[in-house]
C-alpha positions as a printed Julia matrix, in Angstrom:
174×3 Matrix{Float64}:
 -28.0   -32.94   10.58
 -25.9   -30.23    8.96
 -24.91  -30.96    5.39
 -22.04  -29.41    3.42
 -23.95  -26.14    3.19
 -25.57  -26.33    6.63
 -25.27  -23.63    9.3
 -21.52  -23.98   10.06
 -20.61  -23.64    6.38
 -23.03  -20.75    5.92
 -21.62  -18.95    8.96
 -18.1   -19.28    7.56
 -19.19  -18.07    4.14
 -21.08  -15.13    5.67
 -18.02  -14.2     7.77
 -15.78  -14.29    4.67
 -18.25  -12.12    2.75
 -18.35   -9.69    5.68
 -14.53   -9.52    5.67
 -14.44   -8.82    1.93
 -16.95   -5.99    2.36
 -14.95   -4.56    5.28
 -11.71   -4.75    3.27
 -13.42   -2.99    0.36
 -14.69   -0.31    2.74
 -11.2     0.12    4.19
  -9.66    0.4     0.71
 -12.17    3.09   -0.21
 -11.6     5.05    2.99
  -7.81    4.77    2.63
  -8.07    6.05   -0.95
 -10.16    9.03    0.17
  -7.7     9.75    3.0
  -4.83    9.65    0.49
  -6.7    12.12   -1.71
  -7.23   14.4     1.3
  -3.51   14.27    2.1
  -2.59   14.97   -1.51
  -5.05   17.86   -1.77
  -3.87   19.42    1.46
  -0.24   19.3     0.31
  -0.71   20.22   -3.35
   0.21   16.75   -4.57
  -1.24   14.33   -7.08
  -3.08   11.39   -5.43
  -0.46    8.94   -6.76
   2.23   10.95   -5.0
   1.24    9.62   -1.58
   1.67    6.01   -2.72
   5.03    6.92   -4.21
   6.11    8.76   -1.09
   5.14    5.83    1.14
   7.04    3.4    -1.11
  10.15    5.61   -1.1
  10.03    6.1     2.68
   9.56    2.38    3.42
  12.36    1.34    1.09
  14.68    4.06    2.35
  13.98    3.16    5.99
  14.61   -0.53    5.21
  18.02    0.42    3.75
  16.97   -0.62    0.24
  16.25    2.65   -1.57
  14.24    2.44   -4.76
  15.39    3.54   -8.17
  12.95    5.62  -10.19
  12.42    2.6   -12.45
  11.57    0.33   -9.52
   9.19    2.96   -8.16
   7.47    3.27  -11.52
   7.13   -0.5   -11.81
   5.68   -0.72   -8.3
   3.09    1.95   -9.11
   2.4     0.77  -12.66
   3.58    4.02  -14.23
   5.35    4.74  -17.49
   8.88    6.14  -17.48
   7.6     9.63  -18.32
   4.92    9.57  -15.63
   7.47    8.35  -13.08
   9.86   11.17  -13.98
   7.07   13.74  -13.59
   6.08   12.2   -10.25
   9.64   12.21   -8.88
  10.14   15.77  -10.15
   6.98   16.91   -8.26
   8.07   15.2    -5.05
  11.58   16.58   -5.36
  10.32   20.15   -5.93
   8.18   19.81   -2.8
  11.22   18.62   -0.81
   9.67   15.22   -0.11
  12.16   13.17   -2.14
  15.75   13.61   -3.21
  17.66   11.83   -5.92
  20.92   10.3    -4.77
  23.9     8.75   -6.56
  25.56    6.57   -3.93
  26.8     3.5    -5.76
  30.04    3.03   -7.65
  27.94    3.35  -10.8
  27.23    7.09  -10.73
  24.51    6.59  -13.37
  22.4     4.69  -10.84
  19.96    7.03   -9.12
  18.21    6.05   -5.92
  15.41    7.85   -4.18
  15.6     9.0    -0.56
  12.88   10.7     1.41
  13.42   14.33    2.31
  12.92   15.89    5.71
   9.67   17.54    4.7
   8.18   14.12    3.89
   8.6    12.94    7.45
   7.37   16.25    8.87
   4.19   16.51    6.83
   3.53   12.78    7.2
   3.81   12.94   10.97
   1.63   16.06   11.16
  -1.09   14.57    8.96
  -1.01   10.89    9.98
   0.12   11.21   13.62
  -3.42   11.75   14.94
  -4.59    8.74   12.91
  -1.83    6.65   14.51
  -2.99    7.68   17.97
  -6.58    6.73   17.1
  -5.33    3.42   15.69
  -3.53    2.68   18.95
  -6.77    3.31   20.84
  -8.77    1.07   18.48
  -6.24   -1.78   18.71
  -5.97   -1.61   22.51
  -9.04   -3.84   22.81
  -7.4    -6.73   20.96
  -5.0    -9.25   22.47
  -1.82  -10.54   20.81
  -3.59  -13.57   19.32
  -6.25  -11.33   17.73
  -3.59   -9.02   16.3
  -1.54  -11.96   15.0
  -4.61  -13.37   13.24
  -5.41   -9.97   11.74
  -1.81   -9.59   10.58
  -1.92  -13.03    8.9
  -5.19  -12.16    7.2
  -4.01   -8.78    5.95
  -0.69  -10.21    4.78
  -2.47  -12.96    2.83
  -4.91  -10.46    1.29
  -2.11   -8.03    0.35
  -0.14  -10.85   -1.28
  -3.17  -12.1    -3.19
  -4.11   -8.62   -4.45
  -0.5    -7.87   -5.48
  -0.27  -11.17   -7.37
  -3.6   -10.58   -9.07
  -2.49   -7.08  -10.12
   0.78   -8.49  -11.46
  -1.12  -11.16  -13.39
  -3.35   -8.5   -14.92
  -0.36   -6.32  -15.83
   1.35   -9.31  -17.46
  -1.78  -10.13  -19.46
  -2.19  -13.53  -17.84
  -5.71  -14.84  -18.2
  -7.99  -15.1   -15.22
  -8.21  -18.62  -13.79
 -11.6   -20.27  -14.07
 -13.81  -19.74  -11.0
 -13.43  -23.37   -9.89
  -9.63  -23.52  -10.26
  -7.62  -24.16   -7.07
  -5.68  -21.13   -5.73
């Protein structure tokens, strides 16, 4: 008879541990890829995260302000200004004053951002398509739910740390 920690529970725990290790491996590889992109284009490693955030927000029709970008990346006002200045000099980002309040600056991605992004990440996208071709819609939906839940949990944990909220005890419910 299988008890609470019998084989089915152990299999589930082992699978969860395997997923955590795989997510950690992915995070490390993604970080190294971001560093490679930054190095190849004379950017600071944080610049890629900023550029992705600006491009996503711009594409969604909700451009970021420099302050919102800095908050998203956990940067000070001065560091955010230096970052936006670097990206603007490289032609990857442009500052825009589109609202009735001309003091409000939003960030839009420049043409070079899309060009260098497509040149660098296009081959990765093609390889990703090949890798995902072996999964059906149910597999992809499950993976999307998992990654969404993990992204939300990590973002909340980071926000809690930034706000100085104490860690919950290990046995506290989520």
